[in-house]
TORKOL-4160 file (C-alpha; in steps of 0.2 Angstrom, whole numbers, padded with zeros to 4 digits, m for minus):
263
<pt num="1" X="0007" Y="0010" Z="m0123"/>
<pt num="2" X="m0007" Y="0020" Z="m0116"/>
<pt num="3" X="m0016" Y="0004" Z="m0109"/>
<pt num="4" X="0001" Y="m0001" Z="m0101"/>
<pt num="5" X="0002" Y="0016" Z="m0092"/>
<pt num="6" X="m0016" Y="0014" Z="m0086"/>
<pt num="7" X="m0013" Y="m0003" Z="m0080"/>
<pt num="8" X="0003" Y="0003" Z="m0070"/>
<pt num="9" X="m0007" Y="0017" Z="m0062"/>
<pt num="10" X="m0021" Y="0005" Z="m0057"/>
<pt num="11" X="m0008" Y="m0006" Z="m0049"/>
<pt num="12" X="0000" Y="0008" Z="m0040"/>
<pt num="13" X="m0016" Y="0014" Z="m0033"/>
<pt num="14" X="m0021" Y="m0003" Z="m0027"/>
<pt num="15" X="m0004" Y="m0004" Z="m0019"/>
<pt num="16" X="m0007" Y="0012" Z="m0010"/>
<pt num="17" X="m0024" Y="0007" Z="m0004"/>
<pt num="18" X="m0017" Y="m0010" Z="0002"/>
<pt num="19" X="m0004" Y="0000" Z="0012"/>
<pt num="20" X="m0016" Y="0010" Z="0021"/>
<pt num="21" X="m0017" Y="0006" Z="0040"/>
<pt num="22" X="m0033" Y="m0003" Z="0045"/>
<pt num="23" X="m0042" Y="0006" Z="0059"/>
<pt num="24" X="m0058" Y="m0005" Z="0057"/>
<pt num="25" X="m0057" Y="m0014" Z="0074"/>
<pt num="26" X="m0055" Y="0003" Z="0083"/>
<pt num="27" X="m0070" Y="0009" Z="0073"/>
<pt num="28" X="m0080" Y="m0005" Z="0079"/>
<pt num="29" X="m0075" Y="m0002" Z="0097"/>
<pt num="30" X="m0080" Y="0016" Z="0096"/>
<pt num="31" X="m0097" Y="0012" Z="0087"/>
<pt num="32" X="m0102" Y="m0001" Z="0100"/>
<pt num="33" X="m0096" Y="0009" Z="0116"/>
<pt num="34" X="m0098" Y="0028" Z="0112"/>
<pt num="35" X="m0115" Y="0036" Z="0115"/>
<pt num="36" X="m0118" Y="0051" Z="0104"/>
<pt num="37" X="m0127" Y="0066" Z="0113"/>
<pt num="38" X="m0134" Y="0082" Z="0106"/>
<pt num="39" X="m0131" Y="0078" Z="0088"/>
<pt num="40" X="m0113" Y="0074" Z="0091"/>
<pt num="41" X="m0108" Y="0090" Z="0101"/>
<pt num="42" X="m0104" Y="0078" Z="0116"/>
<pt num="43" X="m0102" Y="0059" Z="0118"/>
<pt num="44" X="m0101" Y="0047" Z="0133"/>
<pt num="45" X="m0090" Y="0032" Z="0133"/>
<pt num="46" X="m0096" Y="0015" Z="0140"/>
<pt num="47" X="m0080" Y="0010" Z="0149"/>
<pt num="48" X="m0088" Y="m0005" Z="0155"/>
<pt num="49" X="m0092" Y="m0011" Z="0138"/>
<pt num="50" X="m0074" Y="m0006" Z="0133"/>
<pt num="51" X="m0067" Y="m0016" Z="0147"/>
<pt num="52" X="m0077" Y="m0031" Z="0141"/>
<pt num="53" X="m0070" Y="m0029" Z="0124"/>
<pt num="54" X="m0052" Y="m0026" Z="0130"/>
<pt num="55" X="m0045" Y="m0041" Z="0121"/>
<pt num="56" X="m0050" Y="m0032" Z="0105"/>
<pt num="57" X="m0043" Y="m0016" Z="0111"/>
<pt num="58" X="m0027" Y="m0024" Z="0115"/>
<pt num="59" X="m0026" Y="m0032" Z="0098"/>
<pt num="60" X="m0028" Y="m0015" Z="0090"/>
<pt num="61" X="m0015" Y="m0007" Z="0101"/>
<pt num="62" X="m0003" Y="m0021" Z="0097"/>
<pt num="63" X="m0007" Y="m0018" Z="0078"/>
<pt num="64" X="m0002" Y="0000" Z="0081"/>
<pt num="65" X="0014" Y="m0005" Z="0089"/>
<pt num="66" X="0019" Y="m0015" Z="0075"/>
<pt num="67" X="0022" Y="0000" Z="0063"/>
<pt num="68" X="0040" Y="0005" Z="0062"/>
<pt num="69" X="0045" Y="0023" Z="0060"/>
<pt num="70" X="0053" Y="0021" Z="0043"/>
<pt num="71" X="0036" Y="0014" Z="0037"/>
<pt num="72" X="0026" Y="0028" Z="0045"/>
<pt num="73" X="0038" Y="0041" Z="0037"/>
<pt num="74" X="0033" Y="0034" Z="0019"/>
<pt num="75" X="0014" Y="0037" Z="0022"/>
<pt num="76" X="0004" Y="0052" Z="0016"/>
<pt num="77" X="0002" Y="0066" Z="0029"/>
<pt num="78" X="m0017" Y="0063" Z="0031"/>
<pt num="79" X="m0013" Y="0044" Z="0035"/>
<pt num="80" X="0000" Y="0049" Z="0047"/>
<pt num="81" X="m0011" Y="0061" Z="0056"/>
<pt num="82" X="m0026" Y="0049" Z="0057"/>
<pt num="83" X="m0015" Y="0036" Z="0064"/>
<pt num="84" X="m0008" Y="0047" Z="0078"/>
<pt num="85" X="m0025" Y="0054" Z="0082"/>
<pt num="86" X="m0032" Y="0036" Z="0084"/>
<pt num="87" X="m0017" Y="0030" Z="0093"/>
<pt num="88" X="m0019" Y="0044" Z="0106"/>
<pt num="89" X="m0037" Y="0041" Z="0109"/>
<pt num="90" X="m0036" Y="0022" Z="0110"/>
<pt num="91" X="m0022" Y="0023" Z="0122"/>
<pt num="92" X="m0031" Y="0035" Z="0132"/>
<pt num="93" X="m0046" Y="0023" Z="0134"/>
<pt num="94" X="m0033" Y="0009" Z="0138"/>
<pt num="95" X="m0026" Y="0021" Z="0152"/>
<pt num="96" X="m0043" Y="0023" Z="0159"/>
<pt num="97" X="m0047" Y="0005" Z="0159"/>
<pt num="98" X="m0031" Y="0002" Z="0170"/>
<pt num="99" X="m0041" Y="0010" Z="0184"/>
<pt num="100" X="m0059" Y="0009" Z="0180"/>
<pt num="101" X="m0071" Y="0010" Z="0189"/>
<pt num="102" X="m0061" Y="0016" Z="0203"/>
<pt num="103" X="m0058" Y="0034" Z="0197"/>
<pt num="104" X="m0068" Y="0050" Z="0194"/>
<pt num="105" X="m0056" Y="0058" Z="0182"/>
<pt num="106" X="m0041" Y="0054" Z="0172"/>
<pt num="107" X="m0032" Y="0065" Z="0184"/>
<pt num="108" X="m0034" Y="0052" Z="0197"/>
<pt num="109" X="m0021" Y="0042" Z="0187"/>
<pt num="110" X="m0002" Y="0046" Z="0189"/>
<pt num="111" X="0008" Y="0052" Z="0204"/>
<pt num="112" X="0011" Y="0068" Z="0213"/>
<pt num="113" X="0027" Y="0070" Z="0202"/>
<pt num="114" X="0020" Y="0063" Z="0185"/>
<pt num="115" X="0004" Y="0067" Z="0177"/>
<pt num="116" X="m0005" Y="0053" Z="0167"/>
<pt num="117" X="0000" Y="0062" Z="0151"/>
<pt num="118" X="0018" Y="0061" Z="0155"/>
<pt num="119" X="0018" Y="0042" Z="0159"/>
<pt num="120" X="0028" Y="0032" Z="0146"/>
<pt num="121" X="0018" Y="0017" Z="0143"/>
<pt num="122" X="0014" Y="0017" Z="0124"/>
<pt num="123" X="0025" Y="0007" Z="0112"/>
<pt num="124" X="0023" Y="0017" Z="0096"/>
<pt num="125" X="0035" Y="0020" Z="0081"/>
<pt num="126" X="0049" Y="0011" Z="0089"/>
<pt num="127" X="0049" Y="0020" Z="0106"/>
<pt num="128" X="0041" Y="0020" Z="0123"/>
<pt num="129" X="0030" Y="0035" Z="0123"/>
<pt num="130" X="0018" Y="0046" Z="0133"/>
<pt num="131" X="0002" Y="0054" Z="0128"/>
<pt num="132" X="0011" Y="0070" Z="0129"/>
<pt num="133" X="0024" Y="0064" Z="0117"/>
<pt num="134" X="0011" Y="0059" Z="0104"/>
<pt num="135" X="0002" Y="0076" Z="0105"/>
<pt num="136" X="0016" Y="0088" Z="0108"/>
<pt num="137" X="0031" Y="0080" Z="0099"/>
<pt num="138" X="0024" Y="0069" Z="0085"/>
<pt num="139" X="0009" Y="0080" Z="0081"/>
<pt num="140" X="0012" Y="0098" Z="0086"/>
<pt num="141" X="0030" Y="0098" Z="0088"/>
<pt num="142" X="0034" Y="0090" Z="0071"/>
<pt num="143" X="0029" Y="0105" Z="0061"/>
<pt num="144" X="0023" Y="0093" Z="0048"/>
<pt num="145" X="0004" Y="0095" Z="0050"/>
<pt num="146" X="0001" Y="0113" Z="0057"/>
<pt num="147" X="m0017" Y="0110" Z="0059"/>
<pt num="148" X="m0025" Y="0117" Z="0075"/>
<pt num="149" X="m0041" Y="0106" Z="0072"/>
<pt num="150" X="m0032" Y="0091" Z="0080"/>
<pt num="151" X="m0036" Y="0099" Z="0097"/>
<pt num="152" X="m0054" Y="0094" Z="0093"/>
<pt num="153" X="m0050" Y="0076" Z="0088"/>
<pt num="154" X="m0039" Y="0071" Z="0103"/>
<pt num="155" X="m0049" Y="0066" Z="0118"/>
<pt num="156" X="m0043" Y="0067" Z="0136"/>
<pt num="157" X="m0057" Y="0056" Z="0143"/>
<pt num="158" X="m0065" Y="0071" Z="0151"/>
<pt num="159" X="m0082" Y="0080" Z="0150"/>
<pt num="160" X="m0073" Y="0097" Z="0145"/>
<pt num="161" X="m0064" Y="0089" Z="0131"/>
<pt num="162" X="m0070" Y="0089" Z="0113"/>
<pt num="163" X="m0081" Y="0073" Z="0110"/>
<pt num="164" X="m0073" Y="0056" Z="0107"/>
<pt num="165" X="m0080" Y="0053" Z="0090"/>
<pt num="166" X="m0089" Y="0037" Z="0088"/>
<pt num="167" X="m0079" Y="0032" Z="0073"/>
<pt num="168" X="m0061" Y="0030" Z="0069"/>
<pt num="169" X="m0052" Y="0044" Z="0060"/>
<pt num="170" X="m0048" Y="0039" Z="0042"/>
<pt num="171" X="m0036" Y="0046" Z="0029"/>
<pt num="172" X="m0049" Y="0047" Z="0015"/>
<pt num="173" X="m0061" Y="0057" Z="0025"/>
<pt num="174" X="m0050" Y="0066" Z="0037"/>
<pt num="175" X="m0053" Y="0083" Z="0031"/>
<pt num="176" X="m0072" Y="0081" Z="0033"/>
<pt num="177" X="m0070" Y="0073" Z="0050"/>
<pt num="178" X="m0058" Y="0087" Z="0057"/>
<pt num="179" X="m0070" Y="0100" Z="0051"/>
<pt num="180" X="m0085" Y="0092" Z="0059"/>
<pt num="181" X="m0076" Y="0090" Z="0075"/>
<pt num="182" X="m0072" Y="0109" Z="0076"/>
<pt num="183" X="m0090" Y="0114" Z="0071"/>
<pt num="184" X="m0098" Y="0102" Z="0084"/>
<pt num="185" X="m0087" Y="0108" Z="0098"/>
<pt num="186" X="m0089" Y="0127" Z="0094"/>
<pt num="187" X="m0108" Y="0125" Z="0093"/>
<pt num="188" X="m0109" Y="0117" Z="0110"/>
<pt num="189" X="m0115" Y="0132" Z="0121"/>
<pt num="190" X="m0109" Y="0123" Z="0137"/>
<pt num="191" X="m0091" Y="0126" Z="0131"/>
<pt num="192" X="m0092" Y="0140" Z="0119"/>
<pt num="193" X="m0104" Y="0155" Z="0120"/>
<pt num="194" X="m0107" Y="0173" Z="0118"/>
<pt num="195" X="m0113" Y="0180" Z="0135"/>
<pt num="196" X="m0117" Y="0198" Z="0139"/>
<pt num="197" X="m0105" Y="0205" Z="0126"/>
<pt num="198" X="m0091" Y="0192" Z="0130"/>
<pt num="199" X="m0086" Y="0177" Z="0120"/>
<pt num="200" X="m0083" Y="0163" Z="0132"/>
<pt num="201" X="m0073" Y="0149" Z="0125"/>
<pt num="202" X="m0065" Y="0133" Z="0131"/>
<pt num="203" X="m0048" Y="0134" Z="0140"/>
<pt num="204" X="m0041" Y="0124" Z="0125"/>
<pt num="205" X="m0039" Y="0140" Z="0116"/>
<pt num="206" X="m0029" Y="0147" Z="0131"/>
<pt num="207" X="m0018" Y="0132" Z="0133"/>
<pt num="208" X="m0014" Y="0130" Z="0114"/>
<pt num="209" X="m0017" Y="0148" Z="0108"/>
<pt num="210" X="m0001" Y="0148" Z="0098"/>
<pt num="211" X="m0007" Y="0134" Z="0087"/>
<pt num="212" X="m0022" Y="0144" Z="0082"/>
<pt num="213" X="m0011" Y="0159" Z="0078"/>
<pt num="214" X="0001" Y="0151" Z="0066"/>
<pt num="215" X="m0008" Y="0156" Z="0050"/>
<pt num="216" X="m0019" Y="0141" Z="0047"/>
<pt num="217" X="m0032" Y="0147" Z="0034"/>
<pt num="218" X="m0024" Y="0165" Z="0036"/>
<pt num="219" X="m0028" Y="0166" Z="0055"/>
<pt num="220" X="m0014" Y="0174" Z="0064"/>
<pt num="221" X="m0024" Y="0178" Z="0080"/>
<pt num="222" X="m0036" Y="0168" Z="0090"/>
<pt num="223" X="m0050" Y="0180" Z="0086"/>
<pt num="224" X="m0047" Y="0177" Z="0067"/>
<pt num="225" X="m0047" Y="0158" Z="0070"/>
<pt num="226" X="m0064" Y="0159" Z="0080"/>
<pt num="227" X="m0071" Y="0171" Z="0067"/>
<pt num="228" X="m0069" Y="0157" Z="0053"/>
<pt num="229" X="m0082" Y="0148" Z="0063"/>
<pt num="230" X="m0094" Y="0162" Z="0067"/>
<pt num="231" X="m0109" Y="0153" Z="0062"/>
<pt num="232" X="m0105" Y="0138" Z="0074"/>
<pt num="233" X="m0102" Y="0151" Z="0088"/>
<pt num="234" X="m0119" Y="0159" Z="0084"/>
<pt num="235" X="m0110" Y="0176" Z="0079"/>
<pt num="236" X="m0117" Y="0188" Z="0066"/>
<pt num="237" X="m0106" Y="0195" Z="0053"/>
<pt num="238" X="m0105" Y="0211" Z="0063"/>
<pt num="239" X="m0100" Y="0202" Z="0079"/>
<pt num="240" X="m0087" Y="0192" Z="0070"/>
<pt num="241" X="m0080" Y="0209" Z="0064"/>
<pt num="242" X="m0080" Y="0216" Z="0081"/>
<pt num="243" X="m0071" Y="0200" Z="0087"/>
<pt num="244" X="m0057" Y="0202" Z="0074"/>
<pt num="245" X="m0055" Y="0220" Z="0077"/>
<pt num="246" X="m0052" Y="0217" Z="0096"/>
<pt num="247" X="m0069" Y="0225" Z="0101"/>
<pt num="248" X="m0077" Y="0209" Z="0107"/>
<pt num="249" X="m0068" Y="0202" Z="0123"/>
<pt num="250" X="m0063" Y="0184" Z="0124"/>
<pt num="251" X="m0064" Y="0174" Z="0141"/>
<pt num="252" X="m0058" Y="0156" Z="0144"/>
<pt num="253" X="m0070" Y="0145" Z="0154"/>
<pt num="254" X="m0065" Y="0133" Z="0167"/>
<pt num="255" X="m0062" Y="0115" Z="0161"/>
<pt num="256" X="m0072" Y="0100" Z="0167"/>
<pt num="257" X="m0061" Y="0086" Z="0171"/>
<pt num="258" X="m0074" Y="0073" Z="0176"/>
<pt num="259" X="m0073" Y="0057" Z="0167"/>
<pt num="260" X="m0083" Y="0056" Z="0151"/>
<pt num="261" X="m0091" Y="0039" Z="0156"/>
<pt num="262" X="m0109" Y="0034" Z="0154"/>
<pt num="263" X="m0110" Y="0029" Z="0173"/>
């Protein structure tokens, strides 16, 4: 009986593995076309290389589009989140390629009345969606994930954004990947730094402040969230204490919307 039970468990595990969505082609595109800088704190995208590999990108995007919502809903939370992060980043690259090289910023795309993030051009989970829909509804608005670290995994094709990782996000190592993304971004002194008694941080923390104050790892204030990563920010224990006590001021830096391309 015990041997039969073990065999059943093995078969179930194999079935789960087989069901996992394959992001291998996106991973290859990233490895071939994303240049890592400063140990991963920043990256640049070879959009010309991405353009040359656009058939492979199109195939991956079509692969994403084939997943129905009811199948997605059966996945583990980590697989869902990896899928949505990769979809957002891949479709952002595709959006840039629709205008590349005739743009200096993702903000050059869209119209006076519709930003690029509100354009509905993404077939995903049975609906025509926008980048905002993926981020604000499927990820943030669902209430299922409640993980502010996604803000350091989603890339908006801009220098001010957290780096586009040169590998796909994966269910089995998602926790490690998200933690690394936060640490690398916060350690980048061009975007987060202590200067003359003020902690200067990215505007991401202003725009999405509520996400960092929802109790993730016990953090109910932005200062508490930042203190979780005091070493990455270069803060001493006493400085982190001042931060959480409200004695260390927080200032939000301007965002650099220039394209994160190699050229």
